[in-house]
C-alpha positions in Angstrom: -35.6 27.1 20.8 -32.4 25.0 20.9 -29.8 26.4 23.4 -26.2 26.0 22.5 -23.1 27.1 24.5 -19.9 28.0 22.7 -16.8 27.4 24.8 -13.9 29.6 23.5 -14.1 32.6 21.2 -10.4 33.1 20.5 -8.6 32.7 17.2 -10.7 29.8 15.8 -13.7 30.1 18.1 -14.5 33.5 16.5 -15.3 31.6 13.3 -17.7 29.3 15.2 -19.3 32.4 16.8 -20.0 34.0 13.4 -21.6 30.8 12.1 -23.6 30.1 15.3 -24.9 33.7 15.3 -26.5 33.0 11.9 -28.5 30.0 13.1 -31.9 30.0 14.7 -30.6 29.1 18.2 -30.3 30.7 21.6 -26.5 31.1 21.9 -24.5 31.2 25.1 -20.8 32.0 25.1 -18.0 31.2 27.6 -14.5 32.5 27.5 -11.9 33.4 30.1 -11.3 36.8 28.4 -13.9 39.3 29.5 -13.0 41.7 26.7 -13.7 39.0 24.1 -17.1 38.4 25.7 -17.9 42.1 25.6 -17.1 42.3 21.9 -19.0 39.1 21.0 -22.3 40.7 20.4 -24.0 38.2 22.7 -26.2 39.7 25.5 -24.3 40.0 28.8 -26.7 37.7 30.5 -25.7 34.9 28.1 -22.0 35.4 28.5 -19.8 34.0 31.2 -16.2 33.3 32.3 -17.5 30.2 34.0 -18.8 27.8 31.4 -20.4 25.4 33.9 -22.8 28.1 34.9 -24.8 27.4 31.7 -24.3 23.6 31.4 -27.6 22.7 33.1 -29.7 24.8 30.8 -28.2 24.2 27.3 -29.0 21.4 24.9 -25.6 21.1 23.3 -22.1 22.6 23.2 -19.4 23.7 20.8 -16.0 23.2 22.4 -13.2 25.3 20.9 -10.8 25.3 23.8 -7.1 24.3 23.9 -6.8 20.6 23.0 -5.5 19.6 26.4 -8.9 20.6 27.9 -11.1 18.7 25.4 -11.2 15.4 27.2 -12.4 16.6 30.6 -14.8 19.2 29.2 -16.4 16.9 26.6 -16.7 14.0 29.1 -18.5 16.3 31.6 -20.9 17.5 28.9 -21.7 14.0 27.7 -22.3 12.8 31.2 -24.8 15.6 31.6 -26.6 14.3 28.5 -25.5 17.1 26.1 -24.7 16.8 22.4 -21.2 18.0 21.7 -19.3 19.4 18.7 -15.5 19.5 19.5 -12.8 21.0 17.4 -10.0 18.6 16.4 -8.1 17.0 17.8 -10.8 15.4 19.8 -8.2 14.6 22.5 -4.5 14.4 22.7 -4.6 10.7 23.5 -6.3 8.0 21.4 -7.4 6.1 24.6 -9.3 9.2 25.7 -10.9 9.6 22.3 -12.2 6.0 22.4 -13.6 6.6 25.9 -15.5 9.6 24.8 -16.9 7.8 21.7 -18.1 5.0 23.9 -19.6 7.4 26.4 -21.5 9.2 23.6 -22.9 5.8 22.4 -23.9 4.9 25.9 -25.6 8.2 26.5 -27.1 8.2 23.0 -25.7 11.7 22.4 -24.1 13.3 19.3 -20.3 13.7 19.5 -19.0 15.3 16.3 -15.4 16.2 15.7 -14.4 19.2 13.5 -13.0 17.3 10.5 -14.6 19.7 8.0 -12.9 18.5 4.8 -15.0 15.4 4.4 -18.1 17.6 4.0 -16.7 19.6 1.1 -18.5 18.8 -2.2 -15.2 17.9 -3.9 -14.5 15.4 -1.1 -17.9 13.9 -1.6 -17.3 13.5 -5.4 -13.9 11.8 -4.7 -15.4 9.4 -2.2 -18.4 8.5 -4.4 -16.1 8.1 -7.5 -13.8 5.8 -5.5 -16.8 3.7 -4.4 -18.2 3.6 -7.9 -14.9 2.3 -9.3 -14.2 5.3 -11.5 -10.5 5.2 -10.5 -10.1 1.5 -11.0 -7.8 -0.1 -8.5 -6.5 2.6 -6.2 -2.7 2.9 -6.1 -2.0 5.9 -3.9 -3.4 8.9 -2.0 -1.5 12.1 -1.4 -2.3 15.0 0.8 -0.4 18.3 1.4 -1.5 20.8 4.0 1.3 23.4 4.0 2.0 27.1 4.0 2.9 30.1 6.1 0.6 30.7 9.0 0.7 31.3 12.7 1.2 27.9 14.5 -1.2 26.8 17.2 0.0 27.1 20.8 -1.6 23.8 22.0 -0.6 21.2 19.4 2.0 20.6 16.7 1.2 20.6 13.0 0.3 16.9 12.9 -2.6 17.4 15.2 -3.5 20.8 13.8 -3.3 20.0 10.0 -2.2 16.5 9.0 -5.2 15.1 10.9 -7.5 16.6 8.3 -6.2 14.4 5.5 -5.8 11.4 7.7 -9.5 11.6 8.5 -10.3 12.3 4.9 -8.4 9.2 3.6 -10.0 7.0 6.3 -13.4 8.4 5.1 -12.5 7.7 1.4 -11.5 4.1 2.1 -13.9 3.3 4.9 -11.1 2.0 7.2 -8.2 3.1 9.4 -4.6 2.5 8.2 -3.0 -0.8 9.3 0.4 0.7 9.5 1.7 4.2 10.0 5.2 5.7 9.8 5.8 9.3 10.7 8.7 11.8 10.8 8.1 14.9 12.8 10.5 17.8 13.1 10.6 20.8 15.4 12.6 23.3 13.4 11.1 26.2 15.4 12.3 24.9 18.7 8.8 25.2 20.3 8.7 21.7 21.7 6.0 20.8 19.1 6.3 19.6 15.5 6.2 22.2 12.8 6.9 19.8 9.9 5.3 16.4 9.5 5.7 13.6 6.9 3.4 10.6 7.3 3.1 7.3 5.4 -0.1 5.3 5.8 -0.8 1.8 4.6 -4.4 0.7 4.0 -5.4 -3.0 3.4 -8.7 -2.1 1.7 -9.8 -5.7 1.4 -8.4 -6.4 -2.1 -5.1 -8.0 -1.2 -3.1 -5.1 -2.5 -2.2 -2.3 0.0 -3.0 1.3 -0.8 -0.4 3.8 0.3 -1.1 7.3 1.4 1.2 10.1 2.2 0.4 13.3 4.2 2.7 16.3 4.4 2.1 19.3 6.6 4.2 22.2 7.7 4.6 25.9 8.3 7.6 26.5 6.1 6.5 26.3 2.5 5.5 29.7 1.0 1.9 30.1 -0.2 -1.0 27.9 0.8 -1.4 24.3 -0.2 -4.5 22.2 0.5 -4.1 19.5 -2.1 -5.3 16.0 -2.3 -4.3 13.6 -5.1 -6.1 10.3 -5.8 -4.2 8.0 -8.1 -5.8 4.9 -9.6 -5.2 2.6 -12.6 -7.9 4.2 -14.7 -8.1 7.8 -13.4 -6.1 10.3 -11.4 -7.6 13.4 -9.8 -6.0 16.4 -8.2 -8.2 18.4 -5.8 -7.4 21.8 -4.4 
């Protein structure tokens, strides 16, 4: 049976714990909080406050630790020959992310980042429809990920939320933006952005740039998870 270790069962790690418990795997859990471990439902012999204790015996890992710890943890696991799922952001620096991707290729291991929106059936329909030309020439993409919620303690809203739609738009168009402009604000005074406005320019190989905008923040009442795809022949709004 495949052996997987889950690193971190806090606010978001608890969701991974629930899903992993439903799979036909042998699950190990690591967290610095012993009370969380006791409440996890995992047998005590497969729980630890020292994750490295189980690294030699597992086949893969799910890393849901603070973002600042991702690089070192994922690098160590890949070097040990383990497959890794890591929550976004993969790292806090793009150079570190590239290094991990290259290491995964060299070790022929899976390195998957938790950009879950691209796996939604609605996202698949949008991507396929763009590829099939249903929208005609694309003009613009818009994404809004906003609403009241408790901010993360390790990253600002750009890394926490905007990143979902940046990844999704890269996925739709099959490329990274050629130019990015961003305005980030720290209205809460936490030393991290709580409101983010981004403008992305994609070349898309047709000589005419495609513009995308991404807004994210914690200040708009309600819950917005909206993508708009605007083309010459069709426009779609996806919640």
